[in-house]
Residue, then its C-alpha position, 0 to 999 in steps of 0.5 A: m515517473k513521479k514517486i508516491k509514498i505509501t504508509l500502512v495506517k490500519s492493520p490487515i488483520d481480519r481482512p481478506e487473503r487477497q488484501k494481505l498479499t496485495l500489501k505484501a506485494l507493495g512491501l508494507n508489512k507492519t503498521n506504520s511501515v512506509k514505502e516509496v514506489e514509482a506511481t506506475p499504473q500497476v502500483l496505483g491499482m494495488v493501492r486502489k484495492v487497499e486504500h482503506l488501509v493505507k495513506v498515500e502522499e507525493a514524495 
């Protein structure tokens, strides 16, 4: 599987609880934190839910 690098670029403060939990599940807890994960359909779905808060690149 190919890997993607996810960077949290906007704060989850004042966002719905569901989006905060999605970021926590992705392993992103602080602004500018980076996580490298496999591009599975489950992960891509989570990224799609918070795409306005993160930046996604190929790893």
